[in-house]
C-alpha positions as CSV (number, residue, x, y, z in Angstrom):
1,M,-1.8,-26.1,33.7
2,S,-5.4,-26.6,32.6
3,Y,-6.6,-28.4,30.4
4,P,-8.9,-27.5,27.5
5,V,-12.8,-29.1,28.8
6,Y,-14.8,-30.5,25.9
7,N,-18.4,-30.3,25.2
8,S,-19.1,-32.1,22.7
9,A,-17.7,-34.5,20.0
10,A,-19.2,-34.3,15.9
11,A,-18.0,-36.7,13.2
12,I,-16.4,-34.5,10.1
13,A,-16.2,-36.0,7.0
14,T,-13.0,-35.6,4.7
15,S,-12.5,-32.6,3.0
16,T,-15.2,-30.6,5.2
17,N,-14.8,-27.4,6.9
18,A,-15.1,-27.3,10.8
19,T,-18.6,-26.2,11.5
20,T,-17.3,-23.5,14.5
21,T,-13.7,-22.4,13.7
22,S,-13.6,-19.9,15.7
23,R,-14.7,-21.2,18.8
24,N,-13.8,-25.3,18.4
25,K,-11.1,-26.9,20.9
26,G,-9.7,-29.4,18.9
27,V,-9.9,-32.9,17.2
28,M,-10.5,-36.5,18.2
29,I,-8.9,-39.1,15.8
30,V,-10.6,-42.5,16.2
31,N,-9.0,-45.6,14.9
32,D,-11.8,-47.4,13.3
33,G,-10.0,-50.9,14.4
34,V,-8.8,-52.2,10.6
35,G,-5.6,-50.8,9.9
36,V,-3.0,-47.6,10.3
37,T,-4.6,-44.3,10.6
38,T,-4.2,-41.5,8.2
39,T,-5.5,-38.6,8.0
40,S,-4.8,-34.5,7.7
41,I,-6.4,-31.4,9.1
42,F,-6.1,-27.5,8.5
43,F,-4.9,-25.4,11.4
44,T,-6.9,-21.7,11.6
45,T,-4.2,-19.2,11.3
46,S,-4.9,-16.5,14.2
47,G,-6.5,-13.9,11.3
48,G,-9.1,-17.2,11.0
49,T,-8.2,-18.0,7.7
50,Q,-7.1,-21.4,6.7
51,G,-3.3,-22.8,7.3
52,P,-1.1,-25.0,7.0
53,E,-2.0,-28.9,6.6
54,I,-0.6,-31.8,8.9
55,T,-0.7,-35.3,8.6
56,I,-1.1,-37.1,11.3
57,K,-0.8,-41.3,11.1
58,G,-1.2,-43.8,14.0
59,V,-0.6,-47.4,14.7
60,A,-3.9,-49.8,14.4
61,N,-5.9,-50.1,16.8
62,H,-4.4,-47.2,18.4
63,A,-5.7,-44.9,21.7
64,P,-8.0,-42.0,20.6
65,I,-5.7,-39.4,19.6
66,I,-7.2,-35.7,20.7
67,I,-5.0,-32.6,19.6
68,P,-6.2,-29.6,21.1
69,I,-6.1,-27.0,18.2
70,R,-8.1,-24.9,16.3
71,F,-8.7,-26.3,12.8
72,Y,-10.4,-25.1,10.2
73,K,-11.4,-28.1,8.1
74,T,-10.3,-31.5,7.8
75,G,-7.9,-32.9,4.4
76,S,-8.6,-34.5,1.7
77,T,-7.0,-37.9,4.0
78,Q,-8.7,-40.1,6.4
79,T,-7.9,-43.8,6.6
80,N,-8.9,-46.5,9.0
81,C,-10.5,-43.6,11.4
82,V,-13.0,-41.2,12.0
83,V,-12.0,-37.4,13.2
84,Y,-14.5,-35.4,15.6
85,E,-14.5,-32.0,16.2
86,L,-14.3,-31.3,19.7
87,T,-15.9,-28.1,21.2
């Protein structure tokens, strides 16, 4: 099994399109230590358009969460965390 290799991580604000929807390799969600994490992201469809929205929740002070997917944009929810676009 091979794992993706990440070259960079750029913070991305709420309701913001990914900078490279055709080439990004995932998202990383880092808890800020204040409380429970809640964030939402939209997948990129195989046709390169906005796909379904998912919500990710994590306990307070969780380890970074890495989701190796192509994502289109962040949703309107981003609580107690920073979301990074991985390329």
